[in-house]
C-alpha positions in Angstrom: 21.6 10.5 0.9 19.3 10.2 3.8 19.7 6.8 6.1 16.9 5.9 7.7 17.3 3.4 10.7 14.4 1.1 10.6 13.5 -1.7 12.8 10.2 -2.5 15.6 10.1 -0.3 18.7 13.2 -1.2 20.7 15.5 -2.3 18.3 18.0 1.1 19.2 16.8 3.3 16.4 17.1 6.3 18.3 20.4 5.5 19.9 21.8 4.6 16.7 20.7 7.1 15.0 21.6 10.0 17.2 25.3 8.7 17.1 25.5 7.8 13.7 24.1 11.9 12.9 26.6 13.0 14.9 29.8 11.0 13.1 28.5 12.3 10.1 27.7 15.6 11.1 24.4 15.8 9.5 20.9 16.8 10.8 19.0 14.1 12.8 15.1 13.7 13.6 13.2 11.2 15.6 10.3 9.2 13.8 8.2 9.6 16.7 8.0 13.3 16.3 6.2 13.2 13.3 3.0 11.5 14.8 -0.2 13.2 15.1 -1.1 12.9 18.8 -4.3 10.7 17.9 -1.1 8.3 16.5 0.5 9.2 20.0 -3.0 7.8 22.3 -3.7 5.0 20.2 -0.2 3.2 20.6 -0.3 4.6 24.1 -3.5 2.6 24.7 -1.9 -0.4 23.7 -3.8 -0.8 20.1 -1.4 -1.0 17.2 -1.8 1.6 13.9 -3.7 0.5 10.9 -2.2 1.4 7.5 -4.6 4.4 7.5 -3.2 5.9 10.8 0.4 5.7 9.2 0.2 7.3 6.0 0.6 11.3 6.8 3.2 10.2 9.5 5.1 8.5 6.5 4.7 11.6 4.1 5.6 14.0 6.8 8.5 11.9 7.2 9.1 11.7 3.2 9.1 15.5 3.3 11.7 16.0 5.8 13.8 13.4 3.9 13.3 15.4 0.8 14.2 18.7 2.7 17.7 16.8 3.2 19.2 15.6 0.0 21.5 18.1 -0.4 22.5 18.0 3.3 22.3 14.4 4.0 20.6 13.8 7.2 19.6 10.4 9.4 15.8 9.8 10.2 14.1 6.9 12.7 11.4 5.2 11.6 9.8 1.9 11.7 9.5 1.6 8.5 8.1 -1.9 8.6 6.3 -2.5 5.6 7.7 -2.7 2.0 4.4 0.3 0.8 6.0 2.0 4.1 9.8 2.1 2.4 8.4 3.0 -0.7 6.4 6.6 0.8 10.2 7.0 2.2 11.7 7.2 -0.7 9.5 9.8 -2.3 11.6 12.1 -0.5 14.6 11.1 -2.6 17.5 8.8 -1.9 17.4 6.7 1.1 19.6 4.2 2.3 17.8 1.9 5.1 19.9 0.2 8.1 17.6 -2.7 9.5 18.3 -3.0 13.1 17.3 -6.8 13.6 17.2 -9.0 16.6 15.5 -11.8 18.7 12.2 -11.4 20.1 13.5 -11.8 23.5 16.7 -9.2 23.2 14.3 -6.7 22.2 11.3 -7.3 24.5 14.5 -7.4 27.6 14.9 -3.9 26.0 11.4 -2.9 26.0 10.5 -4.2 29.5 13.7 -2.0 30.7 12.2 1.3 28.8 10.7 4.2 30.9 8.8 7.1 29.7 8.0 5.9 25.9 4.4 5.8 24.9 5.4 2.2 23.2 4.2 -0.5 25.2 5.7 -3.8 25.4 2.3 -5.5 24.1 3.0 -4.1 20.9 6.0 -5.5 20.1 4.3 -8.8 18.7 2.1 -6.6 15.8 5.1 -5.1 14.9 6.9 -8.3 14.4 3.6 -9.6 12.7 4.1 -6.4 10.7 8.0 -6.9 9.8 8.8 -7.2 6.1 12.7 -7.4 5.8 14.3 -5.5 3.1 14.0 -6.8 -0.5 17.4 -7.2 -2.9 16.5 -4.1 -4.6 16.3 -2.0 -1.3 19.7 -0.1 -0.8 20.2 -1.2 2.8 21.5 -3.2 5.3 20.6 -5.3 8.5 22.7 -5.3 11.4 22.5 -7.4 14.6 21.3 -5.7 17.9 23.2 -8.1 19.7 26.3 -5.9 19.1 27.4 -3.0 20.9 26.0 0.6 19.4 29.3 2.0 18.8 29.8 -1.4 16.5 26.3 -1.1 14.8 27.0 2.3 13.8 30.6 2.1 12.3 29.0 -1.2 10.5 26.1 1.4 9.3 28.4 4.0 8.1 30.7 1.7 6.3 27.7 -0.1 4.6 26.3 3.4 3.7 29.3 4.5 2.1 
């Protein structure tokens, strides 16, 4: 099984994902590394991605998921919409860990973050696009107001 750590930008996907992979002794992949340069440029300029922009990115992540079905792994992805998560599931058995929090807390984190291409101005478009996990989707929603270690531990317990 591959764990997909999902949520809007600034939710803590990288922090939780890296530690989760380390604790489980599996490979980790950062979803941002799957974006083509055009997507990075678009987001850097403050323009939200369209579904058409996202399809190749999501298919690349799904291929990584497929490659890690035997060994397991952890990958981050905003996975904002159900149809995006459906593409990720084409890669195989996945469990979603949705990091969720208040707009204020996430905006605070984004404002403090340095060196990332995603501008805080895109937060509202991500929140607007976010579709919560549905009852038929395997996963858990965790409140990011907790410490990262607590989130990782809760994710490990839920994924069992």
